[in-house]
N, C-alpha and C positions, 0 to 999 in steps of 0.2 A: 156348671150349667149342663144338666143331664140330657141325654138323648138328643144330641145335636149333630146332624150330618148332612152335608151336600156341598156344592160349590157353584159359583157363578159360571155358566157356560156361555162363552162369547163367540159370535160368528167371526171367522177369519175370511178375508176376501182375496181370492187368487187373481191378480191383475195380469199375470203373464201365463200363457199356455203354449203348448207346442202345436196346437191346431192339428193339421193333417199330416204331421211328420210320420214316417213309417213306423209300424209296430211289429212287422214280421222280423224274425231273428234268424232265419235260415241262412247259413253262410253260403249255401248253394244258390240262393236267390237274393243276394244283396242288391240294393239299388245302387245307382251310380254315385249317390252321395254317401261317402264314407268319411268325410272330413267336416268337422264342426269346430267353431271357435266361439267360446263364451267370453265376452268382453265386458270391461267396466264393472266387474263383479268383485266382491270381497271373497278372497280365497283362503280357506283354512286347510293347509296341507297336512296338519297334525305332526308330521315329521320335522317341521320347522315353524318359524313364526308366521303369523297371518299376513297375507298381502292385502292391503286395504283396497287397492284398485288394480286389478290385473286381468290377465287373459289365460285361459286354458285352451289348448289346441288338441283335438282328438283326430287321429287318423288310423284307419284300419283296425279299430278296436282298442288301440293303445293311446296313452297320453303322450303326445308328440312333444309338447312344450308347455311350460307353465312359468309365469313370472309377471313382473310389472311392466316390462318392456319387450313384449313378444310380438313378432310380426305375424299378421294374419295371412294365411295362405290364400291365393287368388281363387282356389276352387272350394273354399270352405263355406258352409252355411253358417252365417253369423247369428248368434243369439245375444241380444243386448242384456247384459246382466246387471244393469243399473238397479240398485236396491235389493239385489239378490246376494245370497251367501252360498258358496260352493264348498261342500264337504266331500271327503272320500265316501264311497258307497258304504252304507251301514250294514253291519252284520247282525244276524240273530244266531247266536252261537250254540243253540241246542233246540232242534225242532224235529218234527216228523213230516215236514213239507214234502209233498210229492209221493209220500208213502200211502199204502192202502188205508182207506178211511175206517174209523172205528165202527163197531156194531153198536146198536142202541143200548145193550145191557150195561149197567153201571158196574164199575169195579175200581179199586184203589189204583192210583197211578204212582209208580215209584219215582222218587227223586224229582229233580228238575222243577221244584215248586209244589210237590205233593204235600201240602200242609194239612193233611187230614181231609182234603176235599175229595169229591167224587166226580168222575168224568167217564164218558163212554170208553169201554175197553176195546182196544184193537186186538185182533187175533195175533197169536204168537207166530211169527214168520218162521218157516222151516226151510232147511236145505235138503237137496236130493241126496239119497244114499249116505246119510249121516250115521255115525256110530252112536250118536247121542240122541236123547228124546228132545222134542221141541222145548225151547227155553234154555237148553244147555248146549247150544250149537254156535260156538264162536266163529265158525266159517261163514255164517250168513252175511251177505254183503248188501248194504242198502242200495247200491247202484243197480242191483238186479231187480229192484221193485219200484224205483223212482219213475214217475211218469210226469211229463211236462204239462203245464197248464193247470187249470182248476181254480176254484174260488179262493182257496186258502193262499195259493201263491199270488193271485191277483190282489188279495187284501194286503198281503205283506208288502208288495210293491207300492201300493197306494200309501203305505206308511213310511216310504223312503228306504225300505230294506232292499238291498240288492243281492245279498249273499247270505246263505244259511247253511249251517251244519245239519244234515238230516240223518236220522238213525231210527231203527225200530225202537219201540217204547216198552216192550214186554219181555219177560223172561229174566234169567239170571245172567248167563252169557247172552246178551241181547243181539249182538252182531256188530259189524264194522260199519262205521258211518262214512258218508260222502259229503264233501263240501261242494255246494252247487250255487251257480249264479241263477237268479230267478227269471231267466228268459232263455228261450231256445226252443226250436221245433222238435228236437229229439233229446233223449236223456244224455246222449254223448256230448251234445253241444252245451248242456247245462253243467256238466261235471268239471270242476276246477281241480279237485284232488280226491283220489279214492284208492285205498282206504285211508282215513284220517286217524281213527282210533277204534279200539275195541271197547264197547260199552258194557258195563257190569252193573246189575241191580241186585239189591240184597233182599228183595221181597220174595218169600217162599212161593212155590208154584201153587196153582189153584187145584181144587177138586181132589185134594188128598194125595196128589202125585208127589213122590219124593223128589226133592226135599220140601217138606211142608212146615219146617220150622227154621228160625234164624240160625240155630246151631247147625242144622243140616245144610243150610245154604253155604256157610263158611267151610264146612267139612267137604262138600262137593267141590267148591272152588279150589281148595288146597289139593284135594286128591287129583283133580284134572291137571293142575299145574305140575304136580309131582309126576304124574303119568306122562305128561308132555316132555319132561326132562329125560325120562327113561326112553321114551320114543325117539328123541333126538340122538341119544347115545347109540341106540340100536341101529338107526339109519346111518349114522356116521361110521360105525364099525363095519356094516355091510358094504358101504361105499369104498372103504379102504381095502377090504379083502373079501369079496363076495364068494370066491370059490370055497366050497366045502361048508358054507354057512347057509342055514335055512333063511330064505328071504323073509324079512319082517313084513307084517301086515301094513298096508297103507291106511292111514286114519286121518281124514281131512279135518276133523275136529281138533285133534291133538296137534296136527301140523299148523293149524291156524294160530295156536298158542305160542309157537316158537318165536315169531318176531316180538311177542310180548315179553317172553323170558329174556330175550336178547336185548331188550330196551329200545328196539328200533320202531316199535308201534306203541304209542301211549295207551293207557287204560283210563277211560272216563268212568269214574265211580260215582253212583248216585247216592248222595248222603246229605241230610239236612241238619239234624241236630248235632250237638257237640259230641255225644257218644258215638253216633253213627260215623261221623267224620274221623274220629280217633280210631275206630275199628278199621275203617278203610285204609288209613295211613299205616296202621300196624301190618295189615296184609301186604301193602305195597312194600314196606320195609323188609318183610320176611322173604319176599321173592324178588326184591330189587326191581320193582316195576316202575315205569315212568308214569306216575299217577297225575290225574287231573280230577278235581272234585266238581261234580255237577249238582246244582241245587244250592247248597251252602247257606241255608237259612241262618245257622249259628256259626258260620265260618269265622266271624270276627273273634269268637271266644278261643279259637285255636290258631290265631293269626301268626303267633310266634313260631309254632311248629311248622306251619305251612311255609313261612319264609325260610326257615332253616333248611327244609328239604326241597325248596324251590318247586313247590306244588302250586300250580295256578288253580283258579276257581272259575267255573262257568256259572255266574251268579244269577239265580232266577229272579225275574221281576214279578213273579206271581206271589206278591206279598199276601200274608194272611189277612182276611177281611171278614167282617160279619156277613153272613149269607142270608140272614133273615132280619126282618124289621124288629126293632126294640119295642116291647110292649110294657106299659106301665106296671102291669101285674107280674111281669116275668122276674125271676130271680136274677140278680146281677151275675154277669159272667165271671168265671174264675179269674183270679188275678194273673195266673199263668197265661191264660189266653190273651188277656189285654196286654200283658208284657211282651208276648211274642209279636203282636201287631206293631208295637212301638219299636221293638228292638230290630225287627227285620228291616226297617227303613234306615237303620244306622250301620248295617253291616258293610255296605260298599265304602262308606267313609272310613271305617275302621280298617278295612283291608288296604285301602290306599295309604292310610297313615302308617301301616305296618310294612309297606312296600311289598305287598303280595300282589302279583299280577292277576288280574281278573277281567272277564268279559261278560257283557250282559246277554241274557237269553230270556225268551218268553216262557220257557218251561211248559207247564201244563195249563197255561193261562187260557181260560175259556172265553174271555172278552179282550180283544186287542185294544179296546178303548182304554184299558188300564196301563198300557205299555209306557207311554210318555208321561202321564201323570205320576206313575210310580218312580220314574227316573227323577222327576221334579221333586218328589218327596225325599229321595235319597240325597239330592243336592241340598234341600232344606235341612237335612240332618247330618251335614258335615262333609259331603263329597263335593270336590271342586268341579266346575263345569269342564275344565280341561281333562280331568281324570274320567269324567263321565263320557266325554267324546272319545277318548282313547279306548274305553271299554266297549264302544260300539264300532271301533275301526281298527287302529293299529295294534292294540293289545290283543284283540280277537285274532287278527291275522298272525301275530307272533305265537300265540298259544296253539293255533291250528296249523302252524308250519307253512304259511303262505305269505309271510311279510316281504319276501323277495319279489312278489308280483302284485300284491294288493295291500289295502289298509291305509294308504296315504296317497297324496296327490304328488307324484313324482314322474318325471319323464321316463318312459319305457314300461311303466306299470299298466295293468289292465285298466281301461277307462270305465270304471264304475264310479259314478258321481251321484250325490244326492244334493239337490239344490232347493233352498228355502227362501221364502220372503219373510224376513224377520228372524228371530232367534230360533234355533232348533229346540232348545230346552224350555219350551213352554208346555202347558198341559194340552194344547191343541196346535202343534206346529203346522204351518202352511207349506206344503211341498209343491213347487212349481214345475220342476223337471227332475227326472230320474234317468240316468244313463246306465245301461248294463252292457258290458262288452262293446262299448263305444256306440251303442245304438239307443235312441231315445225310447222311453216307455210312454205309452199313451195314458196319462193320468186323468182320472175323472175330476172335473172341476169341483173345488171345495164348496163354492156357492154359485148362485146364478147372478147374472147381471140384472140391472134394473129393467132392461128390455124384456129379458126372458122371464122375469119374476111374475109377470101377469099370467103367462101360460103355464107356469110350473107350480105344482102344489107345494105349499109351505105349511109346515106343522107347528112352527114356533108360535107360542102363545099359551094362555091359561084356558083350560077346558073344563066344563062341568060335565061329568060322565055319570050315567046311570047303568049299573050292572045288574042284570037279571040272572040270578042263580038257579031259577026254577022254583024256588021256595020263597024268595024274597027279592025286593028291589033295594039295592044298596047304592048310595050316592058317594061320589068322591071328586076331588079336584085333581086334574092331571096337568102338570106344567111341563111343557116341551120346549127344547131349544134345538133347532135343526142346524147341522153343519154339513152341507152337501147331502149325501145320502145317509148320514149318520144322525142319530137322535140321542139326546141326553135329556134327563128329566126325572121327575119324582111324582109320587101320588100321596095324597092325604085325604082321609075321610073314613067311611065306615069299614073299609078294607085295611085300615091301618096306615102306616107311613113307611115309605121305602123308596129307594132309588131304582130306576129301571136299568136293565142291562140287555145285552145282545139285541140292541135295537137297530132298525134300519127302515128306510123309506124309499120306495120305488118312484120313478118319474110319473107314474100314473096315479099316485096317491096311495098305493098299497103299502101298509106298514105292519110291523110286528115288534113286540118287545116282551121281555120277561120281568116280573117284579115279585118280590115277596109280599104276601097278603095274609091277613088274619081273618079266618072264618070260624064262627062258633067257638072262639077261644083257642083255635088251633092255627099255628103258623104253617103255611104251605107256599107253594110257588104257582103263579098264574102266568099263562102266556096269552097275550092279547094279539089277535090277528084281525086286521080290518082295513077299511078304505076311507081316505079323506076326500071330501067333496066340498070345496069352499070352506065354510065355517062349520061344517057338520062332519061327524064321524060315526061309523057303525061297524060292527063285526062280531066275532065270536071270541069267547075266552075259555081256556082250558085250565082247570085246576088239577094239580097233582093229587091223585087219590080221590077225586070227586067227579061228579057229573059236570059236563060242560055247561056254559051259559052263554048269554049274549050281552052286548053293550051298545049304547048309543050316547052321543054327546054333542055339545055345541061349544064353540069358542066364545069365551066371555071377555077375553083380553086380546085384541088383535095383535098380529105379529109385529106390525109397525110400532104399536104402542110399547110392546115388550122390548123390542130392539132399542127404542129410544130410551126406555127406562134403565137399560143395562149398559148404557154408554156413559163413561166418565165425562162430565161436562162442567166441572167447577172445582173450587177449593173445598175439600171436605172439612176443613178446620171449623170448629164450633161445637155447640151442644145440640144433639139430636134427640128428639122424643120418639121412642120406638114402640112399635107393636111387635112382640115376639110370638110367632106361631110355633108352638111346641106340641106335636101330636095334633089333637083336635082342640086345644085350648090356646087362648091368646093372653099374653101377659104384658104388662107395661115395662118399659125399660128406658135407660138413658145412656147414650153413647157420647163421650167427650173425645174429640179428636183435635190434635194440634200438630201442624206441619212445622218441622224444624229443619235446619240445615243438614242434620245427620239422618233425616228420615221422618217418619210419622210415628207419633206416640198416641196412646189412647187408654181410656178406662171405660169398661162396660159394666153398668150397674143394672141389676134385675132382681126379681124376688128370690133368685137362686144365689145371690151374693154379688160381691164386687170382684171383677176380674181385670187385672192389668194386662194390656195388650202389648206384645213385644215384637221386635224385628219387623216394624211396619214398613211398607213400601207403597209407592204411588206411581202409576204410569197411565198410559192412554186407556188401558182396559179397566182401571179403577184402583181400589186400594186393597191391601192384604195384610193380615196380621197373624202371628202365632200367639197362643195363650196357653196357660196352664191353670187348671182349677182342681181343687180337691173335691171329689165326688164319692160319697159313701166310704170315706177313709182311704181312697187311693187318688193319686195324681193322674189327671186325664189331660192329654194334649189336644188342643183345639185349633182350628184354622178359621179365621174370620175373613170373608171376602165380600166386597160390595162395590157399589158405584153410586155416583151422585149425578142427578139431573136437576139443575137449578136449585130449588129449595127442598127437593125430595131425595131420599136415600133409600136404597134397598140392598139386600144381600143375603148371605147365608152364614151360618155357623155350623161347622161339622167337627166331629171327632169319631174315634173308633166305636163309640157306644150310641151314636145316633146323630140327628141333625135338626136344625130349626131354620126358619126363614124370618127375616125381619123387614119391615118397611117403616118409614118415619119421615118427619119433617123437621126442618131446622128451627130451633127455639129462637124466638125473636128476642133481641137484646133490649 
């Protein structure tokens, strides 16, 4: 079934919030309340078995006690954890959080998920009085540039992230990273450990500055490490017998490499494909470096060598994805590109099976909305939930050298906790509480209550939108699903078909999103910025490489109707007569579903062929299947998701080459 891509987006309700708990993190201005007790919760320590109903006590920023039979201190503020699950604070193991923001000019991003994508380029950070040019300065320290606060740190905390490895992202010798907690009034309060590792990229320097080739990059790396070895010998000789010996020059760049050569400071090497990883490992073996691979798109292909050398991986969740909408007249993408998309989702499972230690990182991800969905895809492709959790907690702490103080829920460790209602590994987990250094973070509510809904703008629904490009009026259908201040959705119509990204909605109805569109046969990107007022919307649209335009629209399917239609409300077993919306065309189809003790099975029949649905599941959110179909000589993996409301069914079918929506009714017996 070609060109099928999307997924059901379901609203999650946050029933517990911290209300007016303190959000200031200055140790000098702590409130009198430094003790908290989270009771009646399911606790997942990671370092041991889950406690189905227990208590965690926090005092003075540390975990004071944890267990099923823990006494609650008299001075503790009690949080009823009934229905909640407590996890160790989650790590993002390779970021640039807190670092200077990138400039608008695009440039390639090395490693950490740089799968050929483009993103804004940050300036190369420089050290004072260095003997080396910018980009070749291993003495650069991330802690000198990190600033507290900011939208990116706030966004990470809203996702349950409490701790992040932050490092510069440009250069060859990029600099030395710092591990930070994502709260604190000063940089010093944020830093957990610094330096953690020296980061190395293999991308040649820009603007023709040497080294401007991959061969030159490796030549410079080798030469500087050889020079550092001679520098060490000269310094040691002078220290032993300085009299009569000329004082050797001081060189901060070479001095910064000495812990690397001694093996006391790890080297994080950015490498994605099999050949890049092998080259990085060769260099590490040559100089006996303590190596860590960052990115690791094809790390599963060299898992044996990684395990043999005990080299961990900071695995990027920035999976390859189609960046433009599929067009009927477009040539099919190369098989290599399609294979990369599929294989990237299997790497985590392969590393776990090979017993290679790894941690998850967001890498160069441009939309954090992909973070948990991509973990879910890794789980669907062979990774256990236990290994996925370790990759966000204890394994990350072990790789970064802080497992003695973080990464699990144990007495005496730093009180970083991430608390959810429901499972963590869903595509849209609901975070109710986040504690960092024993202090609660003020989370934005995921949804509004029924009382507030009247006064709060809601974007959820199906909208008919007219876009005026200045030369033509183009119609399209915009389907939106709101989750707090986040939006998900897609467009279909005269501008093509595609999913929106980088979407947000403010409390006053101001919204924005980006989506791939097709204009005059050319695929480009459009950014919609506008305002919602009741069931009307209007604003401006900016096209990359084209003159801007305007748009206006009205809601044709109310939010309440859409919310009802996307809620599972019955047994999906039976035969369903479908209408499949593929691009701008509608095709008939039949979906046969059967609920069995072992799960759900089904067959989807359409003009594109007959597809057997596998690995079916059913829960309160609806049903879900995986499927495989042969399209133009290649096997394409698809995901079918949907929900039932009475005698009606609706849902989506998505794959790496596109998407479709379907609606239908149950066939009368």
